[in-house]
DOTIRO-66235 format. One record per residue: residue in one letter; x, y, z of N, C-alpha, C in turn. Coordinates in steps of 0.05 Angstrom, whole numbers, padded with zeros to 5 digits, always signed. Each point is the difference from the previous one (the first is absolute). Layout:
% DOTIRO-66235
AXYZXYZXYZ/...
***
This chain:
% DOTIRO-66235
M-00489-00328-00593+00022+00012+00014-00011+00031+00009/A+00006+00004+00027-00006+00028+00011+00012+00021-00013/D-00015+00021-00003+00015+00024-00013+00019+00013+00020/K+00013+00024-00005+00019+00012+00015-00012+00010+00022/K-00023+00015-00002-00013+00011+00025-00008-00022+00019/D-00010-00022-00011-00008-00020+00024+00024-00012+00011/V+00023-00003-00009+00024-00007+00010+00008+00019+00022/N-00002+00025-00007+00007+00022+00021-00016+00000+00023/E-00026-00005-00004-00023+00003+00020+00003-00026+00019/K+00005-00023-00009-00005-00024+00015+00025-00011+00010/E+00024+00002-00011+00022-00014+00004+00023+00015+00014/H+00003+00027-00011+00023+00015+00007+00029-00016-00002/T+00005-00008-00029+00023-00015-00002+00024+00018-00005/Y+00022-00012-00005+00025+00012-00008+00007-00006-00027/K-00019-00009-00017+00003-00006-00024+00009+00027-00019/G+00023-00010-00015+00010+00025-00016+00024+00014+00017/C+00007-00010+00024+00020+00012+00014+00023-00023-00002/Y+00024+00008+00007+00024-00019-00004+00014+00001+00027/G+00018-00023+00004+00016-00003+00023-00013-00006+00025/E+00014-00004+00021-00012-00008+00026-00016+00021+00012/C-00024-00007+00012-00018+00017+00014+00014+00007+00027/V+00003+00025+00009+00014+00007+00021-00015+00021+00019/G+00005+00001+00025-00011+00022+00017+00018+00023-00002/Y-00009+00021+00017+00018+00027-00001+00026-00005+00009/S+00005-00014+00022+00026-00005+00012+00019-00018-00017/E-00015-00018-00012+00016-00018-00021+00009+00015-00022/L-00018+00019-00007+00013+00017-00025+00025+00014+00006/D+00001+00011+00026+00026+00011+00007+00025-00018-00003/M-00005-00024+00008+00020-00021-00004+00008-00006-00029/F-00021-00002-00015+00004-00004-00029+00015+00023-00012/L-00008+00024+00006+00015+00024-00012+00028+00001+00006/S+00003-00006+00028+00032-00001+00010+00016-00019-00015/D-00012-00026-00001+00015-00021-00016+00006+00011-00031/A-00023+00009-00011+00004+00004-00030+00020+00026-00005/F-00003+00017+00019+00022+00024-00002+00028-00011+00006/E+00000-00018+00020+00029-00010+00005+00011-00014-00021/M-00015-00017-00017+00008-00012-00022+00010+00017-00023/N-00018+00022-00005+00008+00018-00018+00026+00014+00006/R+00006+00006+00027+00025+00013+00008+00024-00017-00004/R-00003-00027+00006+00020-00018-00008+00007-00003-00029/A-00023-00001-00017+00007+00001-00032+00013+00021-00005/E-00004+00027+00013+00014+00024-00009+00028-00001+00008/E+00007-00013+00025+00026-00002+00007+00017-00018-00017/C-00014-00019-00011+00016-00019-00020+00000+00010-00026/G-00010+00025-00005-00001+00008-00025-00018-00013-00018/S-00020-00013+00009-00019-00017-00016-00025+00016-00010/D-00011-00008-00022-00025+00015-00008-00025-00013+00007/E+00004-00023+00021-00022-00013+00008-00017+00014+00022/K-00004+00024-00001-00019+00014+00021-00026-00004-00011/F-00021-00006+00021-00027-00006-00010-00015+00023+00012/A-00023+00007-00013-00018+00020+00010-00020-00019+00013/I-00012+00014+00022-00021-00015+00019-00028+00011-00008/C-00019-00017-00004-00028+00008-00005-00020-00012+00027/I-00015+00022+00009-00018-00010+00021-00027+00005-00010/W-00013-00027-00002-00027-00002-00009-00020+00000+00022/G-00021+00007-00007-00021+00000+00022-00025+00015-00008/H-00023-00006+00015-00024+00016-00006+00001+00031+00006/A-00018+00015-00011+00001+00028+00004-00004+00007+00030/G+00014+00018+00007-00001+00011+00029+00010-00015+00023/V+00016-00024-00008+00011-00019+00021+00022+00013+00012/G+00014+00023-00009+00020+00013+00013+00028-00005-00012/K+00003-00009-00026+00023-00006-00012+00019+00026-00001/T-00007+00021-00013+00014+00026+00001+00009+00008+00028/A-00018+00002+00015+00003+00009+00028+00021-00015+00016/K-00003-00029-00005+00019-00016+00013+00029+00005-00011/I+00004+00005-00023+00026+00003-00015+00011+00025+00014/K-00017+00023+00001+00013+00024+00009+00004-00002+00032/Q-00015-00016+00014+00005-00001+00029+00028-00018+00002/Y+00002-00018-00016+00029-00015+00000+00022+00017-00006/C-00003+00021-00017+00022+00015-00009+00009+00018+00022/R-00014+00004+00022+00008+00018+00021+00018-00016+00019/R+00005-00025-00005+00018-00015+00019+00029+00005-00006/P+00015+00009+00021+00029+00002-00008+00014-00023-00016/V+00018+00008-00013+00015-00022-00022+00029+00007-00003/V+00018-00020+00004+00028+00005-00005+00005-00009-00031/W+00015+00020-00015+00009-00005-00025+00027+00011-00005/N+00018-00018-00011+00028+00004-00003+00012+00014+00028/N-00006-00016+00021+00011+00006+00024-00011+00027+00013/T-00019+00010-00012-00009+00029+00006-00031-00004+00010/K-00004+00013+00025-00031-00002+00010-00016+00021-00013/Y-00025-00010-00008-00019+00021-00011-00024-00003+00017/D-00015+00023-00001-00028+00000+00015-00019-00017-00011/G+00003-00007-00026-00021-00018-00013+00007+00003-00031/Y-00020-00011-00015+00003+00000-00030-00014+00027-00013/S+00014+00009-00018-00013+00022-00015-00018-00012-00019/V-00025+00010-00002-00021-00012-00014-00008+00021-00027/F+00000-00013-00024-00006+00017-00022-00024-00014-00012/D-00024+00013+00006-00024-00011-00007-00009+00010-00029/V-00001-00021-00017-00009+00005-00031-00026-00009-00004/P-00019+00014-00008-00026-00005-00008-00004-00013-00029/L+00011-00022-00002+00004-00009-00029-00025-00002-00015/A-00025-00004+00013-00022+00002-00015-00010+00024-00015/Q+00012+00024+00008-00004+00024-00012+00018+00005-00025/F+00019-00018-00001+00018+00003-00025-00015-00008-00026/E+00003+00013-00022-00013-00004-00024+00021-00007-00021/E+00024+00013-00001+00020-00007-00022+00023-00012+00015/M+00020-00012-00018+00024-00011+00010+00020+00026+00008/G-00006+00024-00012+00017+00024+00007-00002+00005+00029/D-00024-00005+00012-00003+00002+00029+00022-00017+00016/L+00006-00020-00010+00020-00019+00013+00030+00009-00008/H+00004+00005-00028+00025+00007-00006+00009+00024+00008/G-00016+00020-00002+00006+00029+00008+00003+00014-00027/M+00007+00026+00001-00003+00018-00021+00027-00003-00019/P-00002-00003-00025+00022-00005-00018+00011+00028-00007/S+00027+00003-00003+00010+00025-00011+00023-00006-00017/R+00009+00019-00018+00023-00004-00016+00023+00008+00014/H+00024-00017+00000+00023+00004+00015+00024+00001-00023/V+00020+00018+00006+00023+00003-00014+00026-00004+00018/K+00020-00011-00012+00023-00004+00016+00019+00028-00001/V+00012+00006+00023+00016+00021+00004+00028-00008+00013/V+00019+00012-00005+00028-00008+00010+00014+00023+00014/K+00017-00002+00020+00015+00018+00012+00024-00013+00012/K+00023+00006-00012+00024-00014+00007-00006-00028-00003/N+00006-00019+00019-00006-00028-00005-00026-00010+00011/C-00019+00017+00004-00026-00007+00008-00020+00002-00020/E-00017-00022-00002-00022+00001-00020-00027-00002+00014/M-00023+00009-00009-00024-00006+00013-00022+00007-00025/W-00023-00013+00006-00024+00005-00016-00017+00020+00015/V-00008+00021-00014-00019+00021+00015-00023+00005-00019/P-00024+00010+00016-00020+00005-00019+00004+00024-00018/E-00009-00001-00025+00007+00019-00021-00012+00026+00009/E-00021+00004+00016-00009+00026+00004+00017+00017+00021/V+00019-00015+00015+00019+00014+00018+00027+00000-00009/V+00007-00008-00025+00027-00003-00009+00013+00030-00001/E-00018+00023-00004+00017+00024-00004+00015+00008+00030/G-00015-00007+00018+00013+00005+00030+00027-00015+00000/Y+00002-00025-00012+00025-00015+00004+00023+00015-00020/F-00009+00011-00024+00019+00013-00018+00014+00021+00015/K-00018+00017+00017+00010+00023+00015+00020-00009+00021/D-00003-00024+00010+00019-00010+00022+00023-00013-00013/G+00006+00000-00027+00024-00011-00011-00001-00029-00011/W-00028-00007-00003-00003-00031-00012-00003+00006-00030/E+00006-00023-00014-00001+00001-00029-00015-00023-00008/L-00017+00004-00026-00019-00018-00010+00016-00023-00015/V-00006-00026+00004+00012-00019-00015-00020-00008-00025/Y+00004+00014-00023-00019-00004-00021-00001-00026-00010/S+00022-00015+00002-00002-00025-00010-00018-00023+00012/A-00006+00007+00027-00016-00017+00016-00029+00002-00006/G-00008+00020-00016-00029+00002-00008-00016+00008+00022/V-00025-00007-00001-00021+00005+00021-00012-00025+00011/Q-00004-00001+00024-00017-00025+00014-00023+00008+00014/T-00021-00016+00000-00023+00005+00015+00003-00017+00028/M-00001+00017+00021+00000-00012+00027-00023+00008+00015/Y-00004-00015+00026-00025+00006+00013+00008+00013+00027/A-00015+00015+00009-00001+00012+00028-00017-00016+00017/P+00008-00015+00018-00015-00018+00016-00027+00015+00014/P-00021-00014+00000-00021+00015+00016+00006+00007+00026/Y-00013+00016+00010+00007+00015+00028-00003-00020+00024/W-00017-00024-00004-00003-00019+00021+00020-00023+00001/V+00019+00002-00017+00021-00021-00001+00018+00005+00020/P+00005-00018+00023+00023+00006+00018+00025+00002-00015/H+00019+00017+00008+00027-00001-00008+00019-00001+00021/E-00002+00002+00027+00017-00002+00021+00004-00028+00008/P+00025-00011+00004+00001-00026+00009-00006-00002+00030/G-00012-00022+00009-00010-00003+00027-00024-00015+00002/P-00011-00007+00022-00023-00017+00002-00026+00017-00011/S-00013-00010-00021-00023+00012-00010-00019-00018-00013/I-00024+00007-00003-00021-00016-00016-00014+00017-00019/L-00001-00014-00026-00015+00012-00020-00025-00015+00002/L-00024+00013+00006-00023-00014+00008-00018+00006-00026/L-00008-00019-00014-00016-00001-00024-00030-00010+00010/D-00013+00020+00011-00028-00007+00012-00022-00006-00019/D-00014-00023+00005-00023-00010-00018+00011+00000-00027/W+00021-00014-00003+00015-00003-00028-00016-00012-00021/N-00016-00021+00009-00018-00015-00021-00024+00016-00007/R-00002+00024+00008-00023+00018-00010+00010+00017-00023/A+00026-00001-00007+00011+00015-00019-00009-00014-00030/S+00003+00016-00021-00006-00013-00024+00020-00020-00009/I-00005-00018-00018+00015-00023-00004+00027+00010-00015/R-00001+00022-00013+00025+00009-00015+00018+00009+00022/I-00010+00013+00021+00020+00008+00022+00010-00023+00015/I-00016-00022+00004+00009-00024+00015+00020-00015-00020/K-00006+00000-00023+00021-00013-00018+00027+00017-00001/G-00004+00026+00003+00023+00016-00001+00020-00001+00024/I-00014-00007+00025+00018-00001+00024+00014-00029+00002/M-00004-00016-00016+00011-00027+00005+00033+00000+00002/Q+00011+00019-00015+00030+00004+00001+00004+00011+00027/L-00015+00020+00009+00004+00012+00028+00000-00023+00021/L-00020-00017+00000-00002-00022+00019+00021-00020+00001/Q+00013-00006-00026+00020-00017-00002+00031+00011+00003/N+00001+00026-00010+00027+00010+00001+00003+00024+00021/Y-00020+00007+00012+00001+00022+00021+00007+00025-00013/G-00012+00005-00027+00009+00022-00013-00014-00002-00028/M-00003+00026-00013-00009+00002-00030+00021+00004-00014/V-00004+00002-00027+00021+00006-00019+00012+00027+00005/S-00017+00018+00011+00009+00027+00002+00009+00009+00032/W+00000-00020+00019+00007+00007+00024+00000-00026+00016/K+00016-00002+00024+00001-00021+00016-00003+00009+00028/L-00012-00020+00015-00003+00005+00029+00027+00000+00016/P+00004+00015+00023+00024+00003+00011+00004-00027+00020/P+00026-00008+00009+00001-00021+00020-00015+00008+00026/G-00011-00024+00011-00017+00001+00022-00030+00005-00004/C-00006+00006-00024-00030+00002-00010-00013-00027-00002/N-00025-00002+00008-00016-00026-00005-00027+00008-00012/I-00009-00014-00016-00025+00004-00015-00022-00017+00015/V-00023+00013+00007-00021-00011+00013-00025+00008-00016/L-00015-00022-00006-00026+00005-00014-00023-00008+00018/T-00025+00012-00004-00024-00010+00013-00021-00006-00021/A-00013-00017+00005-00023-00010-00022-00022-00011+00010/N-00024+00001-00013-00028-00016+00009+00000-00026-00013/P-00018-00016+00006-00002-00026-00010-00007+00003-00031/D+00012-00020-00015+00002+00000-00028-00025-00011-00013/E-00015-00017+00016-00023-00015-00014-00025+00003+00017/Q-00003+00024+00010-00025+00007+00015-00013+00025-00012/D-00019+00009+00016-00013+00026-00007+00017+00026+00001/Y+00021+00000-00008+00016+00023+00002+00005+00010-00032/L+00005+00028-00005+00007+00009-00024+00030+00002-00003/V+00012-00022-00005+00028-00003-00003+00008-00016-00025/T+00027+00003-00005+00013-00012-00025+00010-00028+00007/S-00006-00020-00015+00011-00024+00006+00028-00001-00005/I+00013-00013+00018+00031-00002+00000+00006-00028-00009/D+00018-00004-00019+00005-00027-00012+00028-00011+00017/N+00004-00025-00007+00022-00014+00015+00030+00011-00006/A+00004+00016-00024+00024+00012-00009+00006+00022+00021/I-00021+00017+00008+00005+00020+00020+00000-00010+00029/L-00017-00022+00006-00003-00010+00026+00029-00013+00008/T+00014-00011-00018+00026-00015+00006+00023+00023+00005/R-00010+00024-00004+00022+00021+00003-00006+00014+00028/I-00017-00009+00016-00005+00010+00028-00004-00020+00019/R+00007+00008+00029-00007-00018+00019-00030+00008+00011/S-00019-00020+00003-00025+00008+00006-00008-00010+00028/V-00021+00013+00013-00007-00005+00026-00027+00012+00002/T-00019-00015+00013-00027+00011+00004-00006+00008+00029/L-00009+00026+00005-00006+00010+00025-00029-00005+00007/K-00006-00015+00022-00026-00007+00008-00008+00018+00026/E-00023+00005+00002-00011+00014+00025+00006-00016+00026/D+00003+00013+00021+00006-00012+00024-00013+00018+00021/A-00019-00007+00016-00013+00015+00017+00016+00009+00024/K+00014-00019+00012+00018+00005+00023+00020+00021-00006/E+00016-00008-00021+00022+00019-00007-00013+00029-00010/W-00021-00002-00012-00013+00026-00011-00009+00015+00025/S-00007-00012+00024-00010+00015+00024+00024+00015+00013/V+00024-00010-00002+00025+00014+00010+00002+00026-00016/W-00003-00005-00028+00005+00026-00016-00025+00021+00007/A-00023-00011+00001-00023+00017+00007+00004+00014+00026/Q+00009-00013+00021+00007+00015+00027+00018+00020-00005/T+00020-00003-00017+00022+00024-00005-00013+00022-00012/E-00019-00009-00021-00013+00023-00013-00022+00015+00018/G-00006-00012+00022-00020+00013+00017-00029-00002-00012/L-00006-00024-00012-00026-00004-00008-00020-00003+00022/D-00023-00002-00007-00022-00001+00024+00002-00030+00009/P+00003-00003+00028+00000-00025+00010-00025-00018-00005/R-00022+00010-00004-00024-00016-00006+00006-00013-00027/G+00012+00011-00019+00007-00008-00026+00019-00024+00002/I+00024+00005+00016+00020-00020+00003-00012-00022+00013/N-00017+00001+00020-00011-00021+00013-00018-00016-00020/F-00015+00013-00019-00015-00012-00018+00014-00018-00020/V+00024+00009-00009+00015-00016-00018+00013-00023+00014/L+00008+00001+00023+00010-00019+00016-00022-00024+00007/Q-00023+00009+00003-00023-00018+00006-00010-00015-00026/Y+00004+00012-00021-00012-00006-00027+00023+00003-00020/P+00020-00015+00001+00023+00005-00020-00009-00007-00029/E-00018-00017-00002-00011-00007-00030-00012+00025-00012/M-00006+00018+00017-00016+00025-00012+00020+00022-00014/M+00027-00007+00004+00020+00022-00009-00003+00005-00031/I-00007-00022-00013-00003+00002-00029-00030-00008-00010/G-00014+00019-00009-00025-00003-00010-00004-00007-00027/P-00025-00003-00011+00000-00007-00028+00002+00024-00018/E-00002+00026+00008+00004+00020-00018+00020+00019+00010/R-00007+00017+00022+00015+00025+00007+00015-00004+00026/T-00009-00021+00018+00011-00001+00026+00025-00014-00003/N+00023+00015+00010+00029-00012+00004+00013+00017+00020/P+00024-00007+00009+00014+00011+00021+00001+00031-00005/R+00003+00012-00023+00004+00025-00007-00027+00017+00007/T-00023-00009-00008-00025+00012+00005-00007-00002+00027/L+00005-00024+00013-00006-00003+00029+00014+00019+00018/A+00026+00003-00010+00017+00021+00018-00010+00027-00003/Q-00008+00007-00024-00012+00030-00002-00026+00002+00014/F-00017-00019-00001-00025+00003+00014+00004+00001+00030/F+00021-00017+00011+00005+00000+00028+00014+00026+00007/R+00011+00013-00018+00010+00030+00007-00026+00016+00002/D-00019-00002-00020-00023+00018+00003-00015-00005+00024/L+00000-00027+00009-00019-00013+00022+00007+00017+00025/K+00025+00009+00006+00009+00014+00024-00019+00025+00003/M-00011+00009-00021-00017+00025+00002-00028-00008+00012/I-00007-00024+00003-00027-00008+00008+00005-00022+00024/P+00003+00015+00021+00007-00016+00024-00024-00021+00011/D-00024+00008-00009-00026-00015+00009-00016+00001-00026/I-00009-00026-00009-00019-00002-00022-00029-00004+00007/R-00007+00004+00025-00027-00010+00010-00020+00022-00007/S+00008+00025-00005-00018+00019-00007-00009+00000-00030/E-00021+00008-00003-00011-00004-00032+00020+00018-00016/T+00009+00022+00008+00017+00020-00017+00026-00013-00004/N+00011-00014+00023+00025-00011-00005-00002-00026-00016/Q-00020-00014-00001-00006-00025-00017+00003+00009-00029/R-00014+00021-00006-00002+00013-00028+00030+00006-00007/R+00014+00013+00018+00026+00004-00009+00021-00023-00006/F-00007-00019+00020+00016-00025-00001-00007-00012-00027/L-00024-00002-00007-00010-00015-00027+00014+00016-00022/M-00003+00027+00000+00009+00015-00023+00029-00006-00007/L+00015+00002+00024+00030-00003-00003+00007-00028-00009/A-00014-00019+00013+00005-00027-00004-00006-00006-00030/K-00023+00007-00009-00008-00010-00026+00017+00013-00024/S+00016+00024+00010+00018+00011-00019+00025-00015-00006/L+00004-00022+00017+00025-00013-00001-00003-00030+00000/L-00019-00011+00014-00003-00028+00007-00024-00014-00015/D+00002-00026-00001-00023-00017-00009-00021-00005+00022/E-00023-00001-00012-00023-00004+00019+00001-00022+00021/Q+00012-00023-00009+00004-00021+00021+00018+00009+00024/T+00019+00013-00009+00021+00011+00020-00011+00021+00024/I-00017+00016-00014-00014+00020+00015-00020-00010+00021/S-00015-00021-00012-00020-00014+00018+00013-00016+00027/S+00023-00012-00010+00015-00017+00022+00013+00020+00018/L+00009+00023-00008+00012+00019+00016-00019+00016+00019/M-00023+00006-00011-00020+00012+00016-00009-00018+00025/V-00006-00026-00007-00005-00021+00022+00020-00001+00018/F+00027-00001-00009+00021-00004+00020+00003+00025+00020/I-00002+00024-00011+00001+00023+00016-00023+00003+00018/E-00022-00008-00007-00025+00003+00021-00001-00024+00017/R+00011-00025-00005-00004-00018+00015+00026-00009+00016/D+00022-00006-00013+00025-00013+00009+00022+00021+00007/V+00001+00020-00009+00023+00019+00002+00009+00003+00029/E-00021+00003+00017+00004+00003+00028+00013-00023+00016/M+00000-00022-00013+00012-00023+00014+00030+00002+00000/V+00011+00016-00019+00029-00001+00000+00014+00023+00017/I+00016-00010+00018+00014+00017+00021+00023+00013-00015/E+00002+00025+00002+00022+00014-00016+00027-00003+00014/P+00022-00005-00017+00027-00003+00015+00008+00022+00017/E-00007+00027-00004+00006+00020+00020-00013-00008+00028/Q-00022-00006-00003-00013-00009+00029+00012-00023+00014/I+00009-00021-00014+00016-00021+00011+00025+00009+00012/L+00016+00015-00018+00027+00010+00011-00003+00018+00022/A-00020+00017+00000-00003+00020+00022-00008-00014+00028/G-00016-00024-00004-00009-00018+00023-00015+00016+00021/K-00017+00022-00007-00015+00015+00017-00026-00013+00012/D-00009-00020-00014-00027-00013+00008+00003-00032-00003/W+00016-00010+00018+00002-00030-00004-00023-00016+00004/D-00016+00013+00020-00024-00016+00005-00019-00002-00025/F-00002+00021-00016-00014-00002-00022+00013-00018-00020/I+00027+00003-00005+00014-00018-00021-00005-00032+00008/E+00002-00004+00025-00002-00028+00007-00027-00011-00003/K-00019+00015+00008-00027-00011+00002-00009-00001-00030/H+00009+00020-00019-00006+00000-00027+00012-00025-00016/M+00024-00006+00006+00015-00024-00013-00014-00024+00011/E-00010-00003+00022-00014-00022+00013-00026-00005-00014/K-00015+00024-00007-00024+00000-00014+00004-00009-00025/L+00020+00006-00016+00003-00009-00028+00004-00031+00001/M+00011-00011+00019+00006-00030-00001-00021-00017+00018/S-00022+00015+00012-00016-00015+00017-00030-00006-00011/G-00004+00014-00026-00026-00005-00013-00002-00026-00012/R-00025-00005-00011+00000-00024-00018+00016-00003-00019/E+00003+00024-00015+00021+00001-00023+00022+00016+00007/K+00024-00014+00006+00023+00016+00011+00008+00019-00023/R+00008+00022+00007+00011+00021-00021+00029-00002-00002/I+00008-00019-00008+00031-00003-00003+00009+00019-00024/D-00018+00005-00017+00007+00015-00024+00004+00030+00009/V-00016+00011+00020+00004+00026+00012+00028+00002+00015/I+00006-00021+00013+00025-00004+00017+00023+00005-00019/G-00003-00016-00024+00021+00002-00020+00005+00028-00011/V-00023+00015-00002-00001+00027-00013+00015+00019+00023/I-00006-00004+00024+00011+00017+00021+00029-00004+00002/C+00010-00025-00003+00032-00005-00002+00010+00009-00022/D-00014-00004-00023+00015+00011-00024+00000+00031+00000/R-00017+00015+00009+00000+00027+00007+00025+00007+00018/L-00002-00014+00021+00025+00003+00019+00026-00002-00012/Y+00003-00020-00015+00029-00003-00016+00003+00023-00018/A-00020+00009-00016+00003+00022-00018+00009+00026+00015/Y-00013+00003+00024+00006+00025+00016+00032-00001+00011/I+00004-00023+00012+00027-00006+00013+00024+00006-00016/V-00005-00011-00028+00024+00005-00019+00004+00024-00013/Q-00017+00021+00006+00003+00028-00008+00027+00013+00014/H+00011+00013-00019+00025+00013+00013-00006+00021+00022/T-00026+00007+00003-00006+00024+00018-00009-00013+00025/T-00003-00027+00002-00010-00014+00024+00025-00008+00016/K+00003+00011+00024+00026-00004+00017-00007-00021+00021/P+00016-00021+00001-00002-00022+00019+00009+00009+00028/D-00014+00016+00013+00003+00008+00027-00008-00018+00020/K+00010-00002+00025-00003-00021+00021-00032-00002+00003/K-00017+00020+00001-00028-00006+00006-00014-00012-00022/S+00008+00009-00024-00014-00012-00021+00009-00031-00006/I+00025-00006+00004+00007-00027+00000-00014-00017+00018/E-00002+00009+00026-00015-00014+00020-00029-00004-00009/N-00012+00021-00010-00030-00006-00008-00002-00019-00022/F+00019+00003-00019-00001-00019-00025+00002-00027+00010/Q+00020-00005+00017+00005-00030+00009-00025-00011+00019/R-00013+00021+00012-00020-00008+00017-00026-00009-00017/F+00000+00015-00021-00024-00005-00017+00004-00027-00017/I+00025-00001-00013+00003-00024-00017+00004-00027+00016/C+00004+00002+00027+00002-00024+00016-00029-00009+00013/M-00019+00015-00006-00027-00007+00010-00009-00026-00010/D-00014-00014+00017-00008-00028-00006-00022+00000-00021/T-00010+00023-00004-00022+00000-00020+00007+00002-00029/I+00026+00006-00003+00012+00001-00027+00010-00028-00008/P-00012-00009-00023+00009-00028-00009+00029-00001-00006/E+00013-00024+00008+00027-00003-00001+00013+00004-00032/D-00016-00007-00018+00013+00003-00027-00002+00031-00006/I-00020+00015+00006+00001+00032-00002+00022+00010+00015/R+00006-00008+00024+00020+00011+00017+00030-00009-00014/H+00001-00024-00009+00026-00007-00008+00005+00012-00029/N-00023+00005-00016+00006+00014-00026+00010+00032+00004/L-00016+00010+00019+00010+00031+00005+00029+00002+00012/C+00007-00019+00016+00028+00000+00014+00022-00007-00025/L-00008-00018-00016+00020-00009-00020+00004+00023-00017/R-00022+00015-00012+00000+00022-00019+00019+00023+00014/L-00002+00005+00025+00016+00019+00013+00028-00006+00003/A+00003-00028+00005+00030-00007+00001+00014+00000-00026/R-00015-00003-00023+00011+00004-00025+00005+00028-00011/V-00009+00018+00013+00006+00027-00010+00029+00009+00003/K+00011+00010-00021+00028+00011+00000+00001+00027+00002/D+00003+00010+00026-00002+00030+00003+00023+00005+00023/N+00023-00014-00003+00022+00001+00022-00011-00005+00029/G-00018-00019+00003-00009-00007+00026-00020+00018+00012/K-00012+00020-00010-00020+00015+00010-00022-00013+00008/T-00013-00014-00019-00024-00013+00000+00002-00025+00020/H+00024-00013+00002+00001-00020+00017+00000+00005+00029/Q+00001+00027+00006-00004+00005+00029-00024-00003+00011/W-00021-00003-00016-00027-00009+00009-00003-00027+00008/L+00018-00015-00005+00000-00031+00008+00021-00004+00024/L+00016+00016+00005+00024-00008+00017-00012-00005+00030/H+00015-00014+00018-00004-00002+00025-00026-00011+00007/N-00011-00017-00015-00023-00015+00004+00001-00029-00007/E+00002-00018+00021+00005-00026-00004-00018-00014-00018/K-00026+00006+00004-00022-00012-00018+00004+00004-00028/L+00006+00026-00009+00005+00005-00027+00024-00007-00012/T+00021-00004+00018+00028-00010-00010-00003-00026-00007/K-00013-00018+00016-00006-00027-00002-00016-00004-00028/L-00018+00017-00002-00018-00003-00022+00015+00003-00028/I+00017+00019-00001+00014+00008-00027+00022-00024-00002/M+00015-00004+00022+00022-00022-00002-00010-00027-00006/A-00023-00006+00002-00009-00025-00004-00002-00005-00030/V+00000+00022-00018-00003-00003-00029+00024+00007-00012/L+00017+00019+00011+00024+00012-00015+00021-00023+00000/
***
């Protein structure tokens, strides 16, 4: 049997993850459905609300994706909200159950006219001065002040238990009631709140606590997998170095390495790479290697260097296409990619994926000139039909009140292409 290290290096499996493997956009759909089912359970007065757990490899973007989702407008109880409030709880840092229950304190009962209430013993003198009287027969009770991170206002919110299976076993056992009842013995989550957890695979080379079926049956599970095309849209939004985005689109299998390479470390390195516009000089090569080796695996670094030195200039940037300033160069370049002994369909695919990632940004305006240049490019005979179709179909499926659809309008060839499959 292969040991854990061997499995990680050679197979990159999702063993130890649970639920369906989904991409970034499918995760949005899953969260929406799960939150809607929780809302309906709430409306019916049912206790059948489920926590959601997102499994996945380190650095794949589980937490970032949740927080991005939370910025979406939401309607709750017929009221519009700008998004979900997020209460981020570092569960792995908790050592005692008191960190979950809150601080205990002695309470006594006081009465004033027909009103009774329990108040902390240390502040009872203030109530006496205000005319309240102590109910001696009630004795003393220990009550808890909920931790500061517990949401208390009704409304759309998320209690995010990040890396929850890295917590100690006593803490994981202790939150079983929270996962099932949406509350502890000492406090309860308000209406509109959803519990979301993130976790690393249970049976691979991660320092995590194994989760048994008694806990797994209290949560909805889904596994987030890396997706180069969807990641490129996010990377474009973040302004990462285009050479890095092109590399990931060209070699999506390199997104997860045997040890340190993952979408998180790649993103950080591609931020760093913007400081090195040219790696041909000896000094810049040393800078490149020092920064790369601080974050990435050797195999990733070697492939990235070859790509930057040899292939990166084959990719036409989306800004150049939409500006349409040098059509002679663009047309000759595309013909060159398809006329050699080895047709570079892979490079054309990268160009079109980059074009998509650029167009769907909220900062990209579909003005008349840009639309004309886009349509002129995508209708070139040198672009394979399946790549053209895939790009147009992805644009047609974007839900942004029709802004993205403008890139496809008033073009008979593109309209027929899409309508043939819709």
